[in-house]
C-alpha positions as CSV (number, residue, x, y, z in Angstrom):
1,M,21.1,11.9,16.0
2,V,17.8,12.6,15.0
3,E,17.5,12.3,10.3
4,S,14.5,11.9,7.8
5,H,14.0,10.0,4.3
6,W,14.2,13.4,3.4
7,A,17.0,14.1,3.8
8,S,20.2,13.7,1.4
9,G,22.2,10.3,2.3
10,K,22.7,9.3,-1.2
11,N,19.6,6.9,-0.6
12,K,20.2,3.9,2.0
13,S,17.2,2.0,2.2
14,H,19.4,-0.9,3.6
15,V,21.6,-1.6,6.7
16,G,24.9,-3.7,5.3
17,S,24.7,-5.4,8.3
18,S,21.7,-7.4,7.3
19,E,24.7,-8.9,4.3
20,K,25.5,-10.3,7.9
21,N,22.1,-11.5,8.6
22,S,21.6,-13.8,5.6
23,T,22.7,-16.4,4.0
24,D,24.5,-15.9,0.4
25,E,21.6,-17.4,-1.3
26,N,19.4,-14.6,0.7
27,N,21.4,-11.5,-0.4
28,C,20.1,-12.8,-4.3
29,W,19.5,-8.5,-4.2
30,L,22.3,-7.6,-4.2
31,N,23.8,-9.2,-7.8
32,E,19.9,-9.4,-9.5
33,E,17.9,-6.8,-10.2
34,Y,15.1,-7.1,-8.0
35,E,11.3,-5.8,-7.5
36,I,9.6,-4.9,-3.9
37,V,6.3,-6.9,-3.2
38,K,6.3,-5.6,-0.2
39,E,7.3,-1.9,1.2
40,C,9.7,-1.5,4.6
41,H,7.6,-2.3,7.7
42,P,8.5,-3.2,11.4
43,C,8.6,-6.8,12.1
44,T,6.0,-8.1,15.2
45,D,7.8,-8.5,18.5
46,F,7.9,-12.4,17.8
47,E,10.8,-12.6,14.9
48,I,12.1,-9.7,16.4
49,T,13.0,-11.8,20.4
50,S,12.8,-14.8,17.8
51,K,15.6,-13.8,15.8
52,S,13.8,-15.9,12.9
53,I,14.2,-13.6,10.5
54,G,17.8,-12.7,11.1
55,V,16.9,-8.9,9.2
56,C,14.4,-8.0,12.2
57,V,17.5,-7.8,14.5
58,A,19.5,-4.7,13.0
59,T,16.4,-2.3,12.7
60,H,13.4,-3.7,13.4
61,F,12.1,-3.2,9.8
62,K,12.4,-5.5,6.9
63,E,11.2,-5.4,3.3
64,L,10.5,-7.5,1.2
65,L,11.6,-8.2,-2.6
66,K,11.6,-10.3,-5.4
67,C,14.9,-11.5,-7.7
68,R,14.2,-11.3,-10.9
69,V,16.4,-13.4,-12.6
70,S,16.3,-16.5,-9.1
71,G,12.2,-16.1,-8.6
72,K,13.3,-16.1,-4.7
73,I,11.7,-13.5,-1.9
74,V,13.6,-12.6,0.0
75,S,13.8,-10.0,2.9
76,R,16.2,-7.2,3.7
77,S,16.4,-4.9,6.3
78,C,15.2,-1.0,6.0
79,D,16.0,1.7,7.5
80,K,12.8,3.6,8.5
81,V,9.3,3.3,7.5
82,A,7.6,6.4,5.1
83,W,4.3,6.7,7.1
84,L,4.9,5.5,10.1
85,E,7.2,8.6,10.2
86,E,4.9,10.5,8.6
87,R,2.4,10.0,11.4
88,N,4.6,9.8,14.1
89,F,5.7,14.0,12.8
90,W,2.0,15.3,12.9
91,I,1.3,13.6,16.2
92,F,4.3,15.2,17.4
93,E,2.8,18.9,15.5
94,G,-0.8,18.3,16.9
95,C,0.9,17.9,20.0
96,M,2.8,21.3,19.9
97,F,0.0,23.2,18.7
98,V,-2.6,21.8,21.5
99,L,0.6,22.6,23.7
100,G,1.0,25.6,22.0
101,L,-2.9,26.9,22.6
102,I,-2.6,26.0,26.2
103,S,0.0,27.7,26.8
104,T,-1.3,30.9,25.2
105,T,-5.2,30.8,26.9
106,I,-3.1,31.1,30.5
107,V,-0.8,33.7,29.1
108,F,-4.0,36.4,28.1
109,A,-5.6,34.7,31.2
110,R,-2.4,35.6,33.7
111,Q,-3.1,39.1,31.5
112,K,-5.8,39.7,32.5
113,I,-6.1,39.0,36.4
114,L,-2.6,41.5,36.4
115,D,-4.3,44.2,34.7
116,H,-7.4,43.9,36.8
117,Q,-5.6,43.8,40.1
118,M,-3.7,46.8,38.9
119,L,-7.0,48.5,37.5
120,R,-8.7,47.6,41.4
121,R,-4.4,49.1,43.1
122,V,-5.0,52.3,40.6
123,Q,-8.4,52.9,41.9
124,R,-7.7,53.2,45.6
125,Q,-5.0,54.9,44.9
126,L,-7.0,57.3,43.6
127,A,-9.5,57.0,45.2
128,S,-7.3,58.1,48.9
129,G,-6.2,61.0,47.5
130,V,-2.9,59.8,46.5
């Protein structure tokens, strides 16, 4: 299934499995107000393979939060990175534009060749008197 962060989903910005991957003391963001210290970003390959940060296992993305009451800085799993998704979209759009230009050029060149062949056939038929 393909979905975007622009799609309506009641702004689900974290994955429920992150609660299983961290202890209760790291889930302070569930019970108290928090501020986002670092936006959603990809986990490093080391964090994913070593499973040193449990929240990286589920989605391979994390964001850093600071709980206001306890003052703890914790990680939370998140679905997607907005700038990464937008970059991938524009790369795809650029590739499709270039592919479209190449296809259009090939079609026009082929049409020109076919028109030239048809014109030569007509000239030969007129020259032979048929």
